[in-house]
ChimeraX commands (.cxc) that place a marker at each C-alpha (Angstrom):
marker #1 position 28.41,16.07,16.50 radius 0.5
marker #1 position 28.16,12.70,15.86 radius 0.5
marker #1 position 24.39,12.15,14.00 radius 0.5
marker #1 position 22.66,8.22,14.03 radius 0.5
marker #1 position 20.42,7.96,11.74 radius 0.5
marker #1 position 17.24,7.21,12.73 radius 0.5
marker #1 position 16.94,4.61,9.58 radius 0.5
marker #1 position 20.55,3.64,8.94 radius 0.5
marker #1 position 19.43,0.84,6.00 radius 0.5
marker #1 position 18.68,3.71,3.92 radius 0.5
marker #1 position 21.52,4.63,1.46 radius 0.5
marker #1 position 22.44,7.59,1.83 radius 0.5
marker #1 position 22.49,8.37,-1.73 radius 0.5
marker #1 position 18.73,8.29,-1.81 radius 0.5
marker #1 position 18.31,9.70,1.90 radius 0.5
marker #1 position 16.43,12.86,2.25 radius 0.5
marker #1 position 16.37,15.51,4.89 radius 0.5
marker #1 position 14.64,17.80,7.12 radius 0.5
marker #1 position 14.73,19.28,9.71 radius 0.5
marker #1 position 13.60,21.38,13.11 radius 0.5
marker #1 position 14.73,23.28,15.21 radius 0.5
marker #1 position 13.77,22.58,19.21 radius 0.5
marker #1 position 15.01,24.79,22.15 radius 0.5
marker #1 position 16.99,22.72,24.47 radius 0.5
marker #1 position 17.16,24.17,28.51 radius 0.5
marker #1 position 19.60,27.01,28.04 radius 0.5
marker #1 position 16.96,28.81,25.06 radius 0.5
marker #1 position 19.53,27.37,22.31 radius 0.5
marker #1 position 18.18,25.57,19.48 radius 0.5
marker #1 position 19.55,22.20,18.53 radius 0.5
marker #1 position 19.09,20.27,14.43 radius 0.5
marker #1 position 17.16,17.10,15.03 radius 0.5
marker #1 position 16.96,15.23,11.64 radius 0.5
marker #1 position 14.61,12.45,9.83 radius 0.5
marker #1 position 16.75,10.76,8.00 radius 0.5
marker #1 position 13.72,9.00,4.81 radius 0.5
marker #1 position 13.66,8.24,1.18 radius 0.5
marker #1 position 10.43,9.09,-0.53 radius 0.5
marker #1 position 9.96,5.15,-1.27 radius 0.5
marker #1 position 9.85,4.16,2.38 radius 0.5
marker #1 position 7.04,6.78,3.47 radius 0.5
marker #1 position 5.34,6.22,0.14 radius 0.5
marker #1 position 5.12,2.37,1.63 radius 0.5
marker #1 position 4.36,3.37,5.30 radius 0.5
marker #1 position 1.78,5.47,3.98 radius 0.5
marker #1 position 0.46,2.80,1.81 radius 0.5
marker #1 position 0.79,0.19,4.86 radius 0.5
marker #1 position -0.84,2.56,7.39 radius 0.5
marker #1 position -4.23,3.24,5.71 radius 0.5
marker #1 position -4.68,-0.22,4.57 radius 0.5
marker #1 position -3.89,-0.99,8.62 radius 0.5
marker #1 position -6.34,1.44,9.50 radius 0.5
marker #1 position -9.39,0.58,7.08 radius 0.5
marker #1 position -9.08,3.40,4.51 radius 0.5
marker #1 position -7.57,2.34,1.60 radius 0.5
marker #1 position -8.08,-1.08,0.19 radius 0.5
marker #1 position -5.40,-3.11,-1.40 radius 0.5
marker #1 position -6.56,-3.25,-4.73 radius 0.5
marker #1 position -6.11,0.32,-4.80 radius 0.5
marker #1 position -2.19,0.47,-3.84 radius 0.5
marker #1 position -1.15,1.05,-7.05 radius 0.5
marker #1 position -3.24,4.37,-7.71 radius 0.5
marker #1 position -2.81,6.23,-4.34 radius 0.5
marker #1 position 1.08,5.17,-4.80 radius 0.5
marker #1 position 0.81,7.22,-8.25 radius 0.5
marker #1 position -1.47,10.32,-6.15 radius 0.5
marker #1 position 1.41,10.52,-3.43 radius 0.5
marker #1 position 3.87,10.57,-6.05 radius 0.5
marker #1 position 2.39,14.05,-7.27 radius 0.5
marker #1 position 3.42,15.17,-3.53 radius 0.5
marker #1 position 6.47,17.83,-2.54 radius 0.5
marker #1 position 8.42,16.46,0.58 radius 0.5
marker #1 position 6.51,18.23,3.15 radius 0.5
marker #1 position 3.40,17.53,2.07 radius 0.5
marker #1 position 4.38,13.67,2.17 radius 0.5
marker #1 position 5.97,13.88,5.31 radius 0.5
marker #1 position 2.06,15.07,6.84 radius 0.5
marker #1 position 0.84,12.24,4.84 radius 0.5
marker #1 position 2.78,9.64,6.55 radius 0.5
marker #1 position 2.24,11.83,9.94 radius 0.5
marker #1 position -1.77,11.61,9.71 radius 0.5
marker #1 position -1.69,7.88,8.26 radius 0.5
marker #1 position 0.36,6.55,11.43 radius 0.5
marker #1 position -2.45,8.91,13.15 radius 0.5
marker #1 position -4.85,7.02,11.60 radius 0.5
marker #1 position -4.33,3.21,12.02 radius 0.5
marker #1 position -2.86,4.12,15.70 radius 0.5
marker #1 position -6.94,4.62,16.31 radius 0.5
marker #1 position -8.21,2.19,14.73 radius 0.5
marker #1 position -5.77,-0.18,16.60 radius 0.5
marker #1 position -4.88,2.26,19.87 radius 0.5
marker link #1:1,2 radius 0.2
marker link #1:2,3 radius 0.2
marker link #1:3,4 radius 0.2
marker link #1:4,5 radius 0.2
marker link #1:5,6 radius 0.2
marker link #1:6,7 radius 0.2
marker link #1:7,8 radius 0.2
marker link #1:8,9 radius 0.2
marker link #1:9,10 radius 0.2
marker link #1:10,11 radius 0.2
marker link #1:11,12 radius 0.2
marker link #1:12,13 radius 0.2
marker link #1:13,14 radius 0.2
marker link #1:14,15 radius 0.2
marker link #1:15,16 radius 0.2
marker link #1:16,17 radius 0.2
marker link #1:17,18 radius 0.2
marker link #1:18,19 radius 0.2
marker link #1:19,20 radius 0.2
marker link #1:20,21 radius 0.2
marker link #1:21,22 radius 0.2
marker link #1:22,23 radius 0.2
marker link #1:23,24 radius 0.2
marker link #1:24,25 radius 0.2
marker link #1:25,26 radius 0.2
marker link #1:26,27 radius 0.2
marker link #1:27,28 radius 0.2
marker link #1:28,29 radius 0.2
marker link #1:29,30 radius 0.2
marker link #1:30,31 radius 0.2
marker link #1:31,32 radius 0.2
marker link #1:32,33 radius 0.2
marker link #1:33,34 radius 0.2
marker link #1:34,35 radius 0.2
marker link #1:35,36 radius 0.2
marker link #1:36,37 radius 0.2
marker link #1:37,38 radius 0.2
marker link #1:38,39 radius 0.2
marker link #1:39,40 radius 0.2
marker link #1:40,41 radius 0.2
marker link #1:41,42 radius 0.2
marker link #1:42,43 radius 0.2
marker link #1:43,44 radius 0.2
marker link #1:44,45 radius 0.2
marker link #1:45,46 radius 0.2
marker link #1:46,47 radius 0.2
marker link #1:47,48 radius 0.2
marker link #1:48,49 radius 0.2
marker link #1:49,50 radius 0.2
marker link #1:50,51 radius 0.2
marker link #1:51,52 radius 0.2
marker link #1:52,53 radius 0.2
marker link #1:53,54 radius 0.2
marker link #1:54,55 radius 0.2
marker link #1:55,56 radius 0.2
marker link #1:56,57 radius 0.2
marker link #1:57,58 radius 0.2
marker link #1:58,59 radius 0.2
marker link #1:59,60 radius 0.2
marker link #1:60,61 radius 0.2
marker link #1:61,62 radius 0.2
marker link #1:62,63 radius 0.2
marker link #1:63,64 radius 0.2
marker link #1:64,65 radius 0.2
marker link #1:65,66 radius 0.2
marker link #1:66,67 radius 0.2
marker link #1:67,68 radius 0.2
marker link #1:68,69 radius 0.2
marker link #1:69,70 radius 0.2
marker link #1:70,71 radius 0.2
marker link #1:71,72 radius 0.2
marker link #1:72,73 radius 0.2
marker link #1:73,74 radius 0.2
marker link #1:74,75 radius 0.2
marker link #1:75,76 radius 0.2
marker link #1:76,77 radius 0.2
marker link #1:77,78 radius 0.2
marker link #1:78,79 radius 0.2
marker link #1:79,80 radius 0.2
marker link #1:80,81 radius 0.2
marker link #1:81,82 radius 0.2
marker link #1:82,83 radius 0.2
marker link #1:83,84 radius 0.2
marker link #1:84,85 radius 0.2
marker link #1:85,86 radius 0.2
marker link #1:86,87 radius 0.2
marker link #1:87,88 radius 0.2
marker link #1:88,89 radius 0.2
marker link #1:89,90 radius 0.2
marker link #1:90,91 radius 0.2
view
């Protein structure tokens, strides 16, 4: 099975893999892999929250330090929530 990374520009040495299983039409479970670095996730979270009007640019350093304390799954959840907040503002 040939897997194409979602973010091919991210160096493989810094990539963390998260997987999710979902049944296909035969009832089998295939894995979906998401390649994402903590640095890229943090940058995207901060940009999304600024665009959503939730985070001030002057607070980015403080919030970056807060994000560094989160485990991988919590950081992924915050990434999803920040994107939803941005989408809610801009539709």
